[in-house]
One Martini backbone bead per residue (centre of mass of N, CA, C, O) as a GRO file, in nm:
protein
  130
    1MET     BB    1  -9.604  -8.380   0.769
    2VAL     BB    2  -9.790  -8.138   0.933
    3ASP     BB    3 -10.039  -7.912   0.873
    4GLU     BB    4 -10.145  -7.679   1.101
    5GLY     BB    5 -10.357  -7.519   0.898
    6ALA     BB    6 -10.510  -7.766   0.842
    7PRO     BB    7 -10.769  -7.942   0.815
    8GLY     BB    8 -10.935  -8.150   1.068
    9PRO     BB    9 -11.012  -8.347   1.286
   10SER     BB   10 -11.150  -8.363   1.561
   11ASP     BB   11 -11.094  -8.451   1.892
   12GLN     BB   12 -11.330  -8.684   1.867
   13GLY     BB   13 -11.269  -8.829   1.571
   14ALA     BB   14 -11.396  -8.692   1.353
   15GLY     BB   15 -11.456  -8.594   1.064
   16LEU     BB   16 -11.525  -8.421   0.804
   17ARG     BB   17 -11.685  -8.136   0.664
   18ILE     BB   18 -11.832  -8.184   0.341
   19ALA     BB   19 -11.864  -8.004   0.036
   20ILE     BB   20 -12.060  -8.044  -0.261
   21ILE     BB   21 -12.030  -7.838  -0.563
   22GLY     BB   22 -12.185  -7.869  -0.909
   23SER     BB   23 -12.389  -8.081  -0.919
   24ARG     BB   24 -12.694  -8.253  -0.972
   25GLY     BB   25 -12.628  -8.486  -0.757
   26TYR     BB   26 -12.762  -8.737  -0.523
   27PRO     BB   27 -12.798  -8.961  -0.726
   28SER     BB   28 -12.617  -8.964  -1.041
   29THR     BB   29 -12.569  -9.019  -1.422
   30TYR     BB   30 -12.499  -8.782  -1.630
   31GLY     BB   31 -12.175  -8.748  -1.567
   32GLY     BB   32 -11.860  -8.674  -1.444
   33PHE     BB   33 -11.940  -8.543  -1.190
   34GLU     BB   34 -12.147  -8.752  -1.098
   35THR     BB   35 -11.956  -8.987  -1.084
   36LEU     BB   36 -11.783  -8.865  -0.874
   37VAL     BB   37 -11.996  -8.838  -0.651
   38ARG     BB   38 -12.096  -9.143  -0.653
   39ARG     BB   39 -11.809  -9.226  -0.538
   40LEU     BB   40 -11.699  -9.013  -0.324
   41ALA     BB   41 -11.917  -8.986  -0.102
   42PRO     BB   42 -11.916  -9.283   0.014
   43TYR     BB   43 -11.620  -9.294   0.077
   44LEU     BB   44 -11.611  -9.077   0.284
   45ARG     BB   45 -11.827  -9.185   0.476
   46ASP     BB   46 -11.672  -9.460   0.523
   47HIS     BB   47 -11.432  -9.254   0.652
   48GLY     BB   48 -11.605  -9.040   0.856
   49ASP     BB   49 -11.749  -8.840   0.684
   50GLU     BB   50 -11.939  -8.542   0.639
   51VAL     BB   51 -12.172  -8.526   0.372
   52THR     BB   52 -12.247  -8.269   0.122
   53VAL     BB   53 -12.482  -8.242  -0.133
   54TYR     BB   54 -12.550  -8.028  -0.399
   55CYS     BB   55 -12.866  -7.980  -0.553
   56ARG     BB   56 -13.098  -8.007  -0.801
   57GLY     BB   57 -13.426  -7.840  -0.813
   58ARG     BB   58 -13.750  -7.738  -0.762
   59ARG     BB   59 -13.711  -7.808  -0.453
   60SER     BB   60 -13.618  -7.712  -0.166
   61GLY     BB   61 -13.391  -7.914   0.050
   62ASP     BB   62 -13.350  -8.184   0.305
   63GLN     BB   63 -13.168  -8.497   0.277
   64LEU     BB   64 -13.121  -8.849   0.332
   65ARG     BB   65 -12.870  -9.053   0.143
   66ASP     BB   66 -12.684  -9.296   0.237
   67GLY     BB   67 -12.557  -9.084   0.454
   68ILE     BB   68 -12.624  -8.828   0.265
   69ARG     BB   69 -12.635  -8.502   0.233
   70CYS     BB   70 -12.914  -8.337   0.063
   71VAL     BB   71 -12.910  -8.015  -0.098
   72THR     BB   72 -13.166  -7.819  -0.226
   73THR     BB   73 -13.147  -7.560  -0.455
   74ARG     BB   74 -13.205  -7.289  -0.622
   75GLY     BB   75 -13.285  -7.233  -0.978
   76LEU     BB   76 -13.233  -7.259  -1.295
   77PRO     BB   77 -13.338  -7.524  -1.494
   78SER     BB   78 -13.247  -7.366  -1.761
   79GLY     BB   79 -12.989  -7.265  -1.943
   80ARG     BB   80 -12.709  -7.054  -1.936
   81PHE     BB   81 -12.769  -7.014  -1.593
   82SER     BB   82 -12.788  -7.265  -1.432
   83THR     BB   83 -12.517  -7.325  -1.305
   84LEU     BB   84 -12.489  -7.045  -1.166
   85SER     BB   85 -12.754  -7.042  -0.993
   86TYR     BB   86 -12.690  -7.302  -0.832
   87GLY     BB   87 -12.412  -7.212  -0.725
   88VAL     BB   88 -12.490  -6.963  -0.562
   89SER     BB   89 -12.696  -7.100  -0.376
   90ALA     BB   90 -12.502  -7.309  -0.255
   91ALA     BB   91 -12.279  -7.108  -0.156
   92LEU     BB   92 -12.464  -6.957   0.042
   93HIS     BB   93 -12.534  -7.190   0.214
   94ALA     BB   94 -12.245  -7.307   0.281
   95ARG     BB   95 -12.134  -7.049   0.423
   96ARG     BB   96 -12.329  -7.102   0.686
   97GLN     BB   97 -12.202  -7.404   0.775
   98ARG     BB   98 -11.898  -7.456   0.824
   99TYR     BB   99 -11.700  -7.612   0.660
  100ASP     BB  100 -11.378  -7.766   0.617
  101VAL     BB  101 -11.470  -7.825   0.312
  102ALA     BB  102 -11.479  -7.751  -0.051
  103LEU     BB  103 -11.616  -7.896  -0.335
  104ILE     BB  104 -11.564  -7.776  -0.668
  105LEU     BB  105 -11.759  -7.807  -0.962
  106ASN     BB  106 -11.664  -7.653  -1.216
  107VAL     BB  107 -11.540  -7.370  -1.341
  108ALA     BB  108 -11.794  -7.188  -1.337
  109ASN     BB  109 -11.795  -7.212  -0.997
  110GLY     BB  110 -11.532  -7.034  -0.927
  111HIS     BB  111 -11.683  -6.775  -0.835
  112PHE     BB  112 -11.743  -6.919  -0.537
  113LEU     BB  113 -11.479  -6.920  -0.369
  114GLU     BB  114 -11.458  -6.651  -0.217
  115PRO     BB  115 -11.699  -6.667  -0.022
  116LEU     BB  116 -11.590  -6.920   0.122
  117ALA     BB  117 -11.316  -6.803   0.199
  118ASN     BB  118 -11.436  -6.567   0.363
  119ALA     BB  119 -11.572  -6.786   0.565
  120GLY     BB  120 -11.326  -7.015   0.602
  121THR     BB  121 -11.342  -7.205   0.347
  122PRO     BB  122 -11.189  -7.440   0.211
  123THR     BB  123 -11.093  -7.500  -0.140
  124VAL     BB  124 -11.180  -7.710  -0.428
  125LEU     BB  125 -11.104  -7.752  -0.784
  126ASN     BB  126 -11.296  -7.923  -1.037
  127VAL     BB  127 -11.285  -7.921  -1.406
  128ASP     BB  128 -11.325  -8.267  -1.505
  129GLY     BB  129 -11.422  -8.465  -1.316
  130ILE     BB  130 -11.303  -8.810  -1.349
   0.00000   0.00000   0.00000
């Protein structure tokens, strides 16, 4: 049975536009969330989805790596607010992009589910990496 309200590929047969928010970036080998992104993003790309991974970095920007869009947003580079600062800047950017779905990594980034949902973006939260 198909959920009529669920997001799906467009009529042209294209895959979903998917945002992944909350990891250090792609490719990265830092920890569990990064391992998940390193495996999931190419898998989704290979199955026809358009994948955007939000990354941390000193300079904001947008680049394509292995067919995966990597968007670096600004945030505090270290300290207790690092995750939250990068999460809020990524969520605000993603909100304007109108993704079909957003995967949010790390329960600390759960604060940003509501702004995305208010923009009409369905969200999924992964609280513990791979």
